[in-house]
mmJSON file of the N, C-alpha and C atoms, coordinates in Angstrom:
{"data_MODEL":{"atom_site":{
"group_PDB":["ATOM","ATOM","ATOM","ATOM","ATOM","ATOM","ATOM","ATOM","ATOM","ATOM","ATOM","ATOM","ATOM","ATOM","ATOM","ATOM","ATOM","ATOM","ATOM","ATOM","ATOM","ATOM","ATOM","ATOM","ATOM","ATOM","ATOM","ATOM","ATOM","ATOM","ATOM","ATOM","ATOM","ATOM","ATOM","ATOM","ATOM","ATOM","ATOM","ATOM","ATOM","ATOM","ATOM","ATOM","ATOM","ATOM","ATOM","ATOM","ATOM","ATOM","ATOM","ATOM","ATOM","ATOM","ATOM","ATOM","ATOM","ATOM","ATOM","ATOM","ATOM","ATOM","ATOM","ATOM","ATOM","ATOM","ATOM","ATOM","ATOM","ATOM","ATOM","ATOM","ATOM","ATOM","ATOM","ATOM","ATOM","ATOM","ATOM","ATOM","ATOM","ATOM","ATOM","ATOM","ATOM","ATOM","ATOM","ATOM","ATOM","ATOM","ATOM","ATOM","ATOM","ATOM","ATOM","ATOM","ATOM","ATOM","ATOM","ATOM","ATOM","ATOM","ATOM","ATOM","ATOM","ATOM","ATOM","ATOM","ATOM","ATOM","ATOM","ATOM","ATOM","ATOM","ATOM","ATOM","ATOM","ATOM","ATOM","ATOM","ATOM","ATOM","ATOM","ATOM","ATOM","ATOM","ATOM","ATOM","ATOM","ATOM","ATOM","ATOM","ATOM","ATOM","ATOM","ATOM","ATOM","ATOM","ATOM","ATOM","ATOM","ATOM","ATOM","ATOM","ATOM","ATOM","ATOM","ATOM","ATOM","ATOM","ATOM","ATOM","ATOM","ATOM","ATOM","ATOM","ATOM","ATOM","ATOM","ATOM","ATOM","ATOM","ATOM","ATOM","ATOM","ATOM","ATOM","ATOM","ATOM","ATOM","ATOM","ATOM","ATOM","ATOM","ATOM","ATOM","ATOM","ATOM","ATOM","ATOM","ATOM","ATOM","ATOM","ATOM","ATOM","ATOM","ATOM","ATOM","ATOM","ATOM","ATOM","ATOM","ATOM","ATOM","ATOM","ATOM","ATOM","ATOM","ATOM","ATOM","ATOM","ATOM","ATOM","ATOM","ATOM","ATOM","ATOM","ATOM","ATOM","ATOM","ATOM","ATOM","ATOM","ATOM","ATOM","ATOM","ATOM","ATOM","ATOM","ATOM","ATOM","ATOM","ATOM","ATOM","ATOM","ATOM","ATOM","ATOM","ATOM","ATOM","ATOM","ATOM","ATOM","ATOM","ATOM","ATOM","ATOM"],
"id":[1,2,3,4,5,6,7,8,9,10,11,12,13,14,15,16,17,18,19,20,21,22,23,24,25,26,27,28,29,30,31,32,33,34,35,36,37,38,39,40,41,42,43,44,45,46,47,48,49,50,51,52,53,54,55,56,57,58,59,60,61,62,63,64,65,66,67,68,69,70,71,72,73,74,75,76,77,78,79,80,81,82,83,84,85,86,87,88,89,90,91,92,93,94,95,96,97,98,99,100,101,102,103,104,105,106,107,108,109,110,111,112,113,114,115,116,117,118,119,120,121,122,123,124,125,126,127,128,129,130,131,132,133,134,135,136,137,138,139,140,141,142,143,144,145,146,147,148,149,150,151,152,153,154,155,156,157,158,159,160,161,162,163,164,165,166,167,168,169,170,171,172,173,174,175,176,177,178,179,180,181,182,183,184,185,186,187,188,189,190,191,192,193,194,195,196,197,198,199,200,201,202,203,204,205,206,207,208,209,210,211,212,213,214,215,216,217,218,219,220,221,222,223,224,225,226,227,228,229,230,231,232,233,234,235,236,237],
"type_symbol":["N","C","C","N","C","C","N","C","C","N","C","C","N","C","C","N","C","C","N","C","C","N","C","C","N","C","C","N","C","C","N","C","C","N","C","C","N","C","C","N","C","C","N","C","C","N","C","C","N","C","C","N","C","C","N","C","C","N","C","C","N","C","C","N","C","C","N","C","C","N","C","C","N","C","C","N","C","C","N","C","C","N","C","C","N","C","C","N","C","C","N","C","C","N","C","C","N","C","C","N","C","C","N","C","C","N","C","C","N","C","C","N","C","C","N","C","C","N","C","C","N","C","C","N","C","C","N","C","C","N","C","C","N","C","C","N","C","C","N","C","C","N","C","C","N","C","C","N","C","C","N","C","C","N","C","C","N","C","C","N","C","C","N","C","C","N","C","C","N","C","C","N","C","C","N","C","C","N","C","C","N","C","C","N","C","C","N","C","C","N","C","C","N","C","C","N","C","C","N","C","C","N","C","C","N","C","C","N","C","C","N","C","C","N","C","C","N","C","C","N","C","C","N","C","C","N","C","C","N","C","C","N","C","C","N","C","C"],
"label_atom_id":["N","CA","C","N","CA","C","N","CA","C","N","CA","C","N","CA","C","N","CA","C","N","CA","C","N","CA","C","N","CA","C","N","CA","C","N","CA","C","N","CA","C","N","CA","C","N","CA","C","N","CA","C","N","CA","C","N","CA","C","N","CA","C","N","CA","C","N","CA","C","N","CA","C","N","CA","C","N","CA","C","N","CA","C","N","CA","C","N","CA","C","N","CA","C","N","CA","C","N","CA","C","N","CA","C","N","CA","C","N","CA","C","N","CA","C","N","CA","C","N","CA","C","N","CA","C","N","CA","C","N","CA","C","N","CA","C","N","CA","C","N","CA","C","N","CA","C","N","CA","C","N","CA","C","N","CA","C","N","CA","C","N","CA","C","N","CA","C","N","CA","C","N","CA","C","N","CA","C","N","CA","C","N","CA","C","N","CA","C","N","CA","C","N","CA","C","N","CA","C","N","CA","C","N","CA","C","N","CA","C","N","CA","C","N","CA","C","N","CA","C","N","CA","C","N","CA","C","N","CA","C","N","CA","C","N","CA","C","N","CA","C","N","CA","C","N","CA","C","N","CA","C","N","CA","C","N","CA","C","N","CA","C","N","CA","C","N","CA","C","N","CA","C","N","CA","C"],
"label_alt_id":[null,null,null,null,null,null,null,null,null,null,null,null,null,null,null,null,null,null,null,null,null,null,null,null,null,null,null,null,null,null,null,null,null,null,null,null,null,null,null,null,null,null,null,null,null,null,null,null,null,null,null,null,null,null,null,null,null,null,null,null,null,null,null,null,null,null,null,null,null,null,null,null,null,null,null,null,null,null,null,null,null,null,null,null,null,null,null,null,null,null,null,null,null,null,null,null,null,null,null,null,null,null,null,null,null,null,null,null,null,null,null,null,null,null,null,null,null,null,null,null,null,null,null,null,null,null,null,null,null,null,null,null,null,null,null,null,null,null,null,null,null,null,null,null,null,null,null,null,null,null,null,null,null,null,null,null,null,null,null,null,null,null,null,null,null,null,null,null,null,null,null,null,null,null,null,null,null,null,null,null,null,null,null,null,null,null,null,null,null,null,null,null,null,null,null,null,null,null,null,null,null,null,null,null,null,null,null,null,null,null,null,null,null,null,null,null,null,null,null,null,null,null,null,null,null,null,null,null,null,null,null,null,null,null,null,null,null],
"label_comp_id":["MET","MET","MET","ILE","ILE","ILE","ASN","ASN","ASN","GLN","GLN","GLN","ASP","ASP","ASP","LEU","LEU","LEU","LEU","LEU","LEU","GLU","GLU","GLU","ILE","ILE","ILE","LEU","LEU","LEU","ARG","ARG","ARG","CYS","CYS","CYS","PRO","PRO","PRO","VAL","VAL","VAL","ALA","ALA","ALA","VAL","VAL","VAL","HIS","HIS","HIS","TYR","TYR","TYR","THR","THR","THR","ASP","ASP","ASP","LYS","LYS","LYS","GLY","GLY","GLY","ASP","ASP","ASP","ASP","ASP","ASP","PRO","PRO","PRO","GLY","GLY","GLY","ARG","ARG","ARG","LEU","LEU","LEU","GLU","GLU","GLU","LEU","LEU","LEU","VAL","VAL","VAL","HIS","HIS","HIS","ASP","ASP","ASP","THR","THR","THR","TRP","TRP","TRP","LEU","LEU","LEU","VAL","VAL","VAL","CYS","CYS","CYS","ALA","ALA","ALA","ASP","ASP","ASP","SER","SER","SER","ASN","ASN","ASN","MET","MET","MET","LYS","LYS","LYS","TYR","TYR","TYR","PRO","PRO","PRO","ILE","ILE","ILE","VAL","VAL","VAL","ASP","ASP","ASP","GLY","GLY","GLY","ILE","ILE","ILE","PRO","PRO","PRO","VAL","VAL","VAL","MET","MET","MET","LEU","LEU","LEU","ILE","ILE","ILE","GLU","GLU","GLU","VAL","VAL","VAL","GLY","GLY","GLY","GLU","GLU","GLU","LYS","LYS","LYS","TYR","TYR","TYR","LYS","LYS","LYS","ASP","ASP","ASP","VAL","VAL","VAL","ALA","ALA","ALA","VAL","VAL","VAL","GLU","GLU","GLU","ASP","ASP","ASP","LEU","LEU","LEU","PRO","PRO","PRO","VAL","VAL","VAL","PRO","PRO","PRO","PRO","PRO","PRO","PRO","PRO","PRO","SER","SER","SER","ILE","ILE","ILE","ASP","ASP","ASP","GLU","GLU","GLU"],
"label_asym_id":["A","A","A","A","A","A","A","A","A","A","A","A","A","A","A","A","A","A","A","A","A","A","A","A","A","A","A","A","A","A","A","A","A","A","A","A","A","A","A","A","A","A","A","A","A","A","A","A","A","A","A","A","A","A","A","A","A","A","A","A","A","A","A","A","A","A","A","A","A","A","A","A","A","A","A","A","A","A","A","A","A","A","A","A","A","A","A","A","A","A","A","A","A","A","A","A","A","A","A","A","A","A","A","A","A","A","A","A","A","A","A","A","A","A","A","A","A","A","A","A","A","A","A","A","A","A","A","A","A","A","A","A","A","A","A","A","A","A","A","A","A","A","A","A","A","A","A","A","A","A","A","A","A","A","A","A","A","A","A","A","A","A","A","A","A","A","A","A","A","A","A","A","A","A","A","A","A","A","A","A","A","A","A","A","A","A","A","A","A","A","A","A","A","A","A","A","A","A","A","A","A","A","A","A","A","A","A","A","A","A","A","A","A","A","A","A","A","A","A","A","A","A","A","A","A","A","A","A","A","A","A","A","A","A","A","A","A"],
"label_entity_id":["1","1","1","1","1","1","1","1","1","1","1","1","1","1","1","1","1","1","1","1","1","1","1","1","1","1","1","1","1","1","1","1","1","1","1","1","1","1","1","1","1","1","1","1","1","1","1","1","1","1","1","1","1","1","1","1","1","1","1","1","1","1","1","1","1","1","1","1","1","1","1","1","1","1","1","1","1","1","1","1","1","1","1","1","1","1","1","1","1","1","1","1","1","1","1","1","1","1","1","1","1","1","1","1","1","1","1","1","1","1","1","1","1","1","1","1","1","1","1","1","1","1","1","1","1","1","1","1","1","1","1","1","1","1","1","1","1","1","1","1","1","1","1","1","1","1","1","1","1","1","1","1","1","1","1","1","1","1","1","1","1","1","1","1","1","1","1","1","1","1","1","1","1","1","1","1","1","1","1","1","1","1","1","1","1","1","1","1","1","1","1","1","1","1","1","1","1","1","1","1","1","1","1","1","1","1","1","1","1","1","1","1","1","1","1","1","1","1","1","1","1","1","1","1","1","1","1","1","1","1","1","1","1","1","1","1","1"],
"label_seq_id":[1,1,1,2,2,2,3,3,3,4,4,4,5,5,5,6,6,6,7,7,7,8,8,8,9,9,9,10,10,10,11,11,11,12,12,12,13,13,13,14,14,14,15,15,15,16,16,16,17,17,17,18,18,18,19,19,19,20,20,20,21,21,21,22,22,22,23,23,23,24,24,24,25,25,25,26,26,26,27,27,27,28,28,28,29,29,29,30,30,30,31,31,31,32,32,32,33,33,33,34,34,34,35,35,35,36,36,36,37,37,37,38,38,38,39,39,39,40,40,40,41,41,41,42,42,42,43,43,43,44,44,44,45,45,45,46,46,46,47,47,47,48,48,48,49,49,49,50,50,50,51,51,51,52,52,52,53,53,53,54,54,54,55,55,55,56,56,56,57,57,57,58,58,58,59,59,59,60,60,60,61,61,61,62,62,62,63,63,63,64,64,64,65,65,65,66,66,66,67,67,67,68,68,68,69,69,69,70,70,70,71,71,71,72,72,72,73,73,73,74,74,74,75,75,75,76,76,76,77,77,77,78,78,78,79,79,79],
"pdbx_PDB_ins_code":[null,null,null,null,null,null,null,null,null,null,null,null,null,null,null,null,null,null,null,null,null,null,null,null,null,null,null,null,null,null,null,null,null,null,null,null,null,null,null,null,null,null,null,null,null,null,null,null,null,null,null,null,null,null,null,null,null,null,null,null,null,null,null,null,null,null,null,null,null,null,null,null,null,null,null,null,null,null,null,null,null,null,null,null,null,null,null,null,null,null,null,null,null,null,null,null,null,null,null,null,null,null,null,null,null,null,null,null,null,null,null,null,null,null,null,null,null,null,null,null,null,null,null,null,null,null,null,null,null,null,null,null,null,null,null,null,null,null,null,null,null,null,null,null,null,null,null,null,null,null,null,null,null,null,null,null,null,null,null,null,null,null,null,null,null,null,null,null,null,null,null,null,null,null,null,null,null,null,null,null,null,null,null,null,null,null,null,null,null,null,null,null,null,null,null,null,null,null,null,null,null,null,null,null,null,null,null,null,null,null,null,null,null,null,null,null,null,null,null,null,null,null,null,null,null,null,null,null,null,null,null,null,null,null,null,null,null],
"Cartn_x":[0.854,0.0,0.892,0.439,1.211,0.579,1.406,0.96,0.122,-1.017,-1.93,-1.275,-0.432,0.269,1.215,1.892,2.779,1.97,0.853,-0.004,-0.478,-0.709,-1.16,-0.113,1.165,2.203,2.808,2.712,3.262,2.468,3.171,2.551,3.23,2.491,3.03,4.119,5.326,6.401,6.161,5.215,4.856,3.784,2.69,1.521,1.728,2.687,2.902,3.26,3.722,4.096,2.936,1.825,0.68,0.121,-0.181,-0.737,-2.239,-2.781,-4.198,-5.048,-4.506,-5.21,-5.552,-5.726,-6.12,-4.929,-5.211,-4.198,-3.269,-3.646,-2.862,-2.798,-2.125,-2.076,-1.182,-1.465,-0.61,-0.954,-2.117,-2.511,-2.614,-2.338,-2.314,-3.388,-3.932,-4.932,-4.338,-4.521,-4.064,-5.069,-4.573,-5.426,-4.874,-5.745,-5.368,-4.338,-4.178,-3.188,-1.749,-1.524,-0.168,0.173,-0.714,-0.466,-0.871,-0.125,-0.488,-0.858,-2.064,-2.591,-2.877,-2.418,-2.642,-3.702,-4.822,-5.9,-5.5,-4.626,-4.231,-3.362,-2.458,-1.533,-1.821,-2.623,-2.915,-1.697,-0.675,0.501,0.158,0.785,0.545,1.89,2.054,3.32,3.125,3.943,3.801,4.418,3.925,4.527,5.168,6.491,7.243,7.944,7.679,8.253,7.993,6.798,6.402,6.939,7.66,8.269,7.635,7.062,6.512,7.635,7.479,8.466,7.964,8.435,7.916,8.794,9.343,10.157,9.245,9.505,8.655,8.618,9.757,9.773,8.956,8.851,8.016,6.545,6.193,4.812,4.324,5.211,4.846,4.573,5.292,5.127,3.692,3.036,1.681,0.608,0.988,0.065,-1.198,-1.049,-2.191,-2.852,-2.415,-3.023,-4.219,-5.35,-6.541,-6.296,-6.868,-6.676,-7.034,-8.115,-8.521,-7.574,-6.698,-5.746,-4.339,-4.131,-2.812,-2.473,-1.242,-0.885,-0.749,-1.318,-1.22,-0.678,0.454,1.305,2.032,2.52,3.258,4.567,5.025,6.324,7.432,8.584,9.722,10.106,10.772,11.037,12.034,12.782,13.735,13.141,11.851,11.195,10.658],
"Cartn_y":[-1.18,0.0,1.234,2.261,3.494,4.572,5.389,6.474,7.463,7.86,8.775,10.125,10.61,11.877,11.774,10.645,10.428,10.361,9.672,9.563,10.935,11.83,13.181,13.986,13.699,14.491,13.81,12.483,11.78,12.116,12.223,12.459,11.573,11.208,10.431,11.268,10.716,11.478,11.813,11.145,11.457,12.538,12.293,13.172,14.521,14.616,15.883,17.001,16.639,17.626,17.972,17.282,17.55,18.94,19.678,21.022,21.059,19.95,19.912,19.104,18.809,17.964,18.699,20.007,20.765,21.306,21.772,22.434,21.469,20.204,19.251,17.9,17.855,16.593,15.559,14.316,13.232,12.676,13.037,12.481,10.964,10.29,8.834,8.281,7.147,6.45,5.127,4.798,3.526,2.437,1.389,0.295,-1.019,-1.864,-3.182,-3.053,-1.881,-1.609,-1.842,-2.091,-2.39,-1.709,-0.888,-0.21,1.253,2.118,3.516,3.708,4.184,4.31,5.779,6.225,7.606,7.616,8.269,8.356,9.23,10.208,11.111,10.432,9.57,8.912,7.432,6.855,5.42,4.596,5.262,4.555,3.907,2.759,2.015,1.658,2.044,1.863,0.927,-0.133,-1.065,-0.503,-0.993,-0.721,-2.036,-2.056,-3.277,-3.102,-4.004,-3.935,-2.583,-2.026,-0.766,0.475,0.3,1.427,1.581,2.767,3.001,3.015,2.22,2.169,3.089,4.341,5.386,5.593,4.517,4.589,4.565,5.443,5.536,4.208,3.55,2.28,1.199,1.259,0.297,0.643,1.913,2.343,2.004,2.156,1.839,0.353,-0.47,-1.927,-2.349,-1.625,-1.99,-1.039,-0.129,0.894,0.291,-0.774,-1.365,-2.506,-2.738,-3.78,-3.171,-3.834,-3.355,-3.413,-2.468,-2.395,-3.722,-4.338,-5.6,-6.755,-6.574,-7.619,-7.392,-6.329,-6.08,-7.176,-7.715,-8.798,-8.306,-9.091,-8.798,-10.043,-9.942,-8.762,-8.499,-7.266,-6.958,-7.752,-8.067,-8.726,-7.747,-8.275,-7.39,-6.692,-5.563,-4.753,-5.388,-6.386,-7.019,-8.217,-8.456,-9.567,-9.105],
"Cartn_z":[0.0,0.0,0.0,-0.669,-0.776,0.104,0.693,1.552,0.742,1.267,0.565,0.28,1.188,0.965,-0.226,-0.361,-1.503,-2.791,-2.753,-3.928,-4.405,-3.479,-3.837,-4.595,-4.378,-5.05,-6.272,-6.352,-7.512,-8.769,-9.886,-11.188,-12.224,-13.238,-14.347,-15.031,-15.215,-15.831,-17.3,-17.923,-19.308,-19.333,-18.655,-18.729,-18.048,-17.142,-16.442,-17.432,-18.608,-19.625,-20.567,-20.453,-21.32,-21.009,-22.043,-21.861,-22.14,-22.605,-22.96,-21.976,-20.793,-19.821,-18.532,-18.605,-17.425,-16.657,-15.457,-14.63,-13.891,-13.769,-12.98,-13.702,-14.852,-15.604,-14.923,-15.205,-14.728,-13.368,-12.827,-11.522,-11.647,-10.548,-10.527,-9.606,-10.007,-9.204,-8.747,-7.494,-6.951,-7.33,-7.978,-8.441,-7.888,-7.387,-6.835,-5.709,-5.119,-4.067,-4.524,-5.817,-6.296,-7.624,-8.13,-9.407,-9.317,-10.006,-10.174,-11.633,-11.879,-13.237,-13.531,-14.696,-15.12,-16.215,-15.956,-16.943,-18.131,-17.914,-18.993,-20.046,-19.623,-20.561,-20.756,-19.88,-19.838,-19.413,-18.893,-18.4,-17.064,-16.814,-15.579,-14.961,-13.704,-12.999,-11.813,-11.724,-10.6,-9.323,-8.204,-6.908,-6.477,-6.451,-6.15,-4.804,-3.892,-2.536,-1.889,-2.13,-1.522,-2.217,-3.328,-4.037,-5.413,-5.723,-7.061,-8.097,-9.136,-10.214,-11.321,-11.306,-12.183,-13.419,-13.954,-15.162,-16.383,-17.331,-18.524,-19.267,-19.414,-20.152,-19.455,-18.151,-17.41,-17.612,-17.513,-17.74,-19.14,-20.127,-21.513,-21.701,-20.959,-21.075,-20.76,-19.85,-19.423,-19.955,-20.814,-21.31,-21.938,-22.693,-23.39,-22.629,-21.401,-20.562,-19.837,-19.931,-19.223,-17.717,-16.996,-15.546,-14.883,-15.301,-14.676,-15.002,-16.01,-16.385,-15.838,-15.068,-14.498,-13.5,-13.564,-12.643,-11.195,-10.298,-8.869,-8.185,-7.525,-7.407,-8.714,-8.914,-10.129,-10.183,-11.387,-11.488,-11.111,-10.757,-10.476,-11.778,-11.684,-12.874,-13.829,-13.392,-14.292,-15.039,-14.852,-15.567,-16.887],
"occupancy":[1.0,1.0,1.0,1.0,1.0,1.0,1.0,1.0,1.0,1.0,1.0,1.0,1.0,1.0,1.0,1.0,1.0,1.0,1.0,1.0,1.0,1.0,1.0,1.0,1.0,1.0,1.0,1.0,1.0,1.0,1.0,1.0,1.0,1.0,1.0,1.0,1.0,1.0,1.0,1.0,1.0,1.0,1.0,1.0,1.0,1.0,1.0,1.0,1.0,1.0,1.0,1.0,1.0,1.0,1.0,1.0,1.0,1.0,1.0,1.0,1.0,1.0,1.0,1.0,1.0,1.0,1.0,1.0,1.0,1.0,1.0,1.0,1.0,1.0,1.0,1.0,1.0,1.0,1.0,1.0,1.0,1.0,1.0,1.0,1.0,1.0,1.0,1.0,1.0,1.0,1.0,1.0,1.0,1.0,1.0,1.0,1.0,1.0,1.0,1.0,1.0,1.0,1.0,1.0,1.0,1.0,1.0,1.0,1.0,1.0,1.0,1.0,1.0,1.0,1.0,1.0,1.0,1.0,1.0,1.0,1.0,1.0,1.0,1.0,1.0,1.0,1.0,1.0,1.0,1.0,1.0,1.0,1.0,1.0,1.0,1.0,1.0,1.0,1.0,1.0,1.0,1.0,1.0,1.0,1.0,1.0,1.0,1.0,1.0,1.0,1.0,1.0,1.0,1.0,1.0,1.0,1.0,1.0,1.0,1.0,1.0,1.0,1.0,1.0,1.0,1.0,1.0,1.0,1.0,1.0,1.0,1.0,1.0,1.0,1.0,1.0,1.0,1.0,1.0,1.0,1.0,1.0,1.0,1.0,1.0,1.0,1.0,1.0,1.0,1.0,1.0,1.0,1.0,1.0,1.0,1.0,1.0,1.0,1.0,1.0,1.0,1.0,1.0,1.0,1.0,1.0,1.0,1.0,1.0,1.0,1.0,1.0,1.0,1.0,1.0,1.0,1.0,1.0,1.0,1.0,1.0,1.0,1.0,1.0,1.0,1.0,1.0,1.0,1.0,1.0,1.0,1.0,1.0,1.0,1.0,1.0,1.0],
"B_iso_or_equiv":[0.0,0.0,0.0,0.0,0.0,0.0,0.0,0.0,0.0,0.0,0.0,0.0,0.0,0.0,0.0,0.0,0.0,0.0,0.0,0.0,0.0,0.0,0.0,0.0,0.0,0.0,0.0,0.0,0.0,0.0,0.0,0.0,0.0,0.0,0.0,0.0,0.0,0.0,0.0,0.0,0.0,0.0,0.0,0.0,0.0,0.0,0.0,0.0,0.0,0.0,0.0,0.0,0.0,0.0,0.0,0.0,0.0,0.0,0.0,0.0,0.0,0.0,0.0,0.0,0.0,0.0,0.0,0.0,0.0,0.0,0.0,0.0,0.0,0.0,0.0,0.0,0.0,0.0,0.0,0.0,0.0,0.0,0.0,0.0,0.0,0.0,0.0,0.0,0.0,0.0,0.0,0.0,0.0,0.0,0.0,0.0,0.0,0.0,0.0,0.0,0.0,0.0,0.0,0.0,0.0,0.0,0.0,0.0,0.0,0.0,0.0,0.0,0.0,0.0,0.0,0.0,0.0,0.0,0.0,0.0,0.0,0.0,0.0,0.0,0.0,0.0,0.0,0.0,0.0,0.0,0.0,0.0,0.0,0.0,0.0,0.0,0.0,0.0,0.0,0.0,0.0,0.0,0.0,0.0,0.0,0.0,0.0,0.0,0.0,0.0,0.0,0.0,0.0,0.0,0.0,0.0,0.0,0.0,0.0,0.0,0.0,0.0,0.0,0.0,0.0,0.0,0.0,0.0,0.0,0.0,0.0,0.0,0.0,0.0,0.0,0.0,0.0,0.0,0.0,0.0,0.0,0.0,0.0,0.0,0.0,0.0,0.0,0.0,0.0,0.0,0.0,0.0,0.0,0.0,0.0,0.0,0.0,0.0,0.0,0.0,0.0,0.0,0.0,0.0,0.0,0.0,0.0,0.0,0.0,0.0,0.0,0.0,0.0,0.0,0.0,0.0,0.0,0.0,0.0,0.0,0.0,0.0,0.0,0.0,0.0,0.0,0.0,0.0,0.0,0.0,0.0,0.0,0.0,0.0,0.0,0.0,0.0],
"pdbx_formal_charge":[null,null,null,null,null,null,null,null,null,null,null,null,null,null,null,null,null,null,null,null,null,null,null,null,null,null,null,null,null,null,null,null,null,null,null,null,null,null,null,null,null,null,null,null,null,null,null,null,null,null,null,null,null,null,null,null,null,null,null,null,null,null,null,null,null,null,null,null,null,null,null,null,null,null,null,null,null,null,null,null,null,null,null,null,null,null,null,null,null,null,null,null,null,null,null,null,null,null,null,null,null,null,null,null,null,null,null,null,null,null,null,null,null,null,null,null,null,null,null,null,null,null,null,null,null,null,null,null,null,null,null,null,null,null,null,null,null,null,null,null,null,null,null,null,null,null,null,null,null,null,null,null,null,null,null,null,null,null,null,null,null,null,null,null,null,null,null,null,null,null,null,null,null,null,null,null,null,null,null,null,null,null,null,null,null,null,null,null,null,null,null,null,null,null,null,null,null,null,null,null,null,null,null,null,null,null,null,null,null,null,null,null,null,null,null,null,null,null,null,null,null,null,null,null,null,null,null,null,null,null,null,null,null,null,null,null,null],
"auth_seq_id":[1,1,1,2,2,2,3,3,3,4,4,4,5,5,5,6,6,6,7,7,7,8,8,8,9,9,9,10,10,10,11,11,11,12,12,12,13,13,13,14,14,14,15,15,15,16,16,16,17,17,17,18,18,18,19,19,19,20,20,20,21,21,21,22,22,22,23,23,23,24,24,24,25,25,25,26,26,26,27,27,27,28,28,28,29,29,29,30,30,30,31,31,31,32,32,32,33,33,33,34,34,34,35,35,35,36,36,36,37,37,37,38,38,38,39,39,39,40,40,40,41,41,41,42,42,42,43,43,43,44,44,44,45,45,45,46,46,46,47,47,47,48,48,48,49,49,49,50,50,50,51,51,51,52,52,52,53,53,53,54,54,54,55,55,55,56,56,56,57,57,57,58,58,58,59,59,59,60,60,60,61,61,61,62,62,62,63,63,63,64,64,64,65,65,65,66,66,66,67,67,67,68,68,68,69,69,69,70,70,70,71,71,71,72,72,72,73,73,73,74,74,74,75,75,75,76,76,76,77,77,77,78,78,78,79,79,79],
"auth_comp_id":["MET","MET","MET","ILE","ILE","ILE","ASN","ASN","ASN","GLN","GLN","GLN","ASP","ASP","ASP","LEU","LEU","LEU","LEU","LEU","LEU","GLU","GLU","GLU","ILE","ILE","ILE","LEU","LEU","LEU","ARG","ARG","ARG","CYS","CYS","CYS","PRO","PRO","PRO","VAL","VAL","VAL","ALA","ALA","ALA","VAL","VAL","VAL","HIS","HIS","HIS","TYR","TYR","TYR","THR","THR","THR","ASP","ASP","ASP","LYS","LYS","LYS","GLY","GLY","GLY","ASP","ASP","ASP","ASP","ASP","ASP","PRO","PRO","PRO","GLY","GLY","GLY","ARG","ARG","ARG","LEU","LEU","LEU","GLU","GLU","GLU","LEU","LEU","LEU","VAL","VAL","VAL","HIS","HIS","HIS","ASP","ASP","ASP","THR","THR","THR","TRP","TRP","TRP","LEU","LEU","LEU","VAL","VAL","VAL","CYS","CYS","CYS","ALA","ALA","ALA","ASP","ASP","ASP","SER","SER","SER","ASN","ASN","ASN","MET","MET","MET","LYS","LYS","LYS","TYR","TYR","TYR","PRO","PRO","PRO","ILE","ILE","ILE","VAL","VAL","VAL","ASP","ASP","ASP","GLY","GLY","GLY","ILE","ILE","ILE","PRO","PRO","PRO","VAL","VAL","VAL","MET","MET","MET","LEU","LEU","LEU","ILE","ILE","ILE","GLU","GLU","GLU","VAL","VAL","VAL","GLY","GLY","GLY","GLU","GLU","GLU","LYS","LYS","LYS","TYR","TYR","TYR","LYS","LYS","LYS","ASP","ASP","ASP","VAL","VAL","VAL","ALA","ALA","ALA","VAL","VAL","VAL","GLU","GLU","GLU","ASP","ASP","ASP","LEU","LEU","LEU","PRO","PRO","PRO","VAL","VAL","VAL","PRO","PRO","PRO","PRO","PRO","PRO","PRO","PRO","PRO","SER","SER","SER","ILE","ILE","ILE","ASP","ASP","ASP","GLU","GLU","GLU"],
"auth_asym_id":["A","A","A","A","A","A","A","A","A","A","A","A","A","A","A","A","A","A","A","A","A","A","A","A","A","A","A","A","A","A","A","A","A","A","A","A","A","A","A","A","A","A","A","A","A","A","A","A","A","A","A","A","A","A","A","A","A","A","A","A","A","A","A","A","A","A","A","A","A","A","A","A","A","A","A","A","A","A","A","A","A","A","A","A","A","A","A","A","A","A","A","A","A","A","A","A","A","A","A","A","A","A","A","A","A","A","A","A","A","A","A","A","A","A","A","A","A","A","A","A","A","A","A","A","A","A","A","A","A","A","A","A","A","A","A","A","A","A","A","A","A","A","A","A","A","A","A","A","A","A","A","A","A","A","A","A","A","A","A","A","A","A","A","A","A","A","A","A","A","A","A","A","A","A","A","A","A","A","A","A","A","A","A","A","A","A","A","A","A","A","A","A","A","A","A","A","A","A","A","A","A","A","A","A","A","A","A","A","A","A","A","A","A","A","A","A","A","A","A","A","A","A","A","A","A","A","A","A","A","A","A","A","A","A","A","A","A"],
"auth_atom_id":["N","CA","C","N","CA","C","N","CA","C","N","CA","C","N","CA","C","N","CA","C","N","CA","C","N","CA","C","N","CA","C","N","CA","C","N","CA","C","N","CA","C","N","CA","C","N","CA","C","N","CA","C","N","CA","C","N","CA","C","N","CA","C","N","CA","C","N","CA","C","N","CA","C","N","CA","C","N","CA","C","N","CA","C","N","CA","C","N","CA","C","N","CA","C","N","CA","C","N","CA","C","N","CA","C","N","CA","C","N","CA","C","N","CA","C","N","CA","C","N","CA","C","N","CA","C","N","CA","C","N","CA","C","N","CA","C","N","CA","C","N","CA","C","N","CA","C","N","CA","C","N","CA","C","N","CA","C","N","CA","C","N","CA","C","N","CA","C","N","CA","C","N","CA","C","N","CA","C","N","CA","C","N","CA","C","N","CA","C","N","CA","C","N","CA","C","N","CA","C","N","CA","C","N","CA","C","N","CA","C","N","CA","C","N","CA","C","N","CA","C","N","CA","C","N","CA","C","N","CA","C","N","CA","C","N","CA","C","N","CA","C","N","CA","C","N","CA","C","N","CA","C","N","CA","C","N","CA","C","N","CA","C","N","CA","C","N","CA","C","N","CA","C","N","CA","C"],
"pdbx_PDB_model_num":[1,1,1,1,1,1,1,1,1,1,1,1,1,1,1,1,1,1,1,1,1,1,1,1,1,1,1,1,1,1,1,1,1,1,1,1,1,1,1,1,1,1,1,1,1,1,1,1,1,1,1,1,1,1,1,1,1,1,1,1,1,1,1,1,1,1,1,1,1,1,1,1,1,1,1,1,1,1,1,1,1,1,1,1,1,1,1,1,1,1,1,1,1,1,1,1,1,1,1,1,1,1,1,1,1,1,1,1,1,1,1,1,1,1,1,1,1,1,1,1,1,1,1,1,1,1,1,1,1,1,1,1,1,1,1,1,1,1,1,1,1,1,1,1,1,1,1,1,1,1,1,1,1,1,1,1,1,1,1,1,1,1,1,1,1,1,1,1,1,1,1,1,1,1,1,1,1,1,1,1,1,1,1,1,1,1,1,1,1,1,1,1,1,1,1,1,1,1,1,1,1,1,1,1,1,1,1,1,1,1,1,1,1,1,1,1,1,1,1,1,1,1,1,1,1,1,1,1,1,1,1,1,1,1,1,1,1]
}}}
């Protein structure tokens, strides 16, 4: 589980640069208690051992995976 205060400040590293998504692009939603999902970019970032893995290449790997199909628990980042 991720701290709610941390969730409030984290932003998707891709979507944070979007200029057409309002005043606060890149907000993340906690899904399955193990994934951070960005509605603006559709990027999905796993939380591995309590640490959000906010690497763009990792988010892209799961971009086209439906939220209900995300693996729980997420695989380690080297898989």
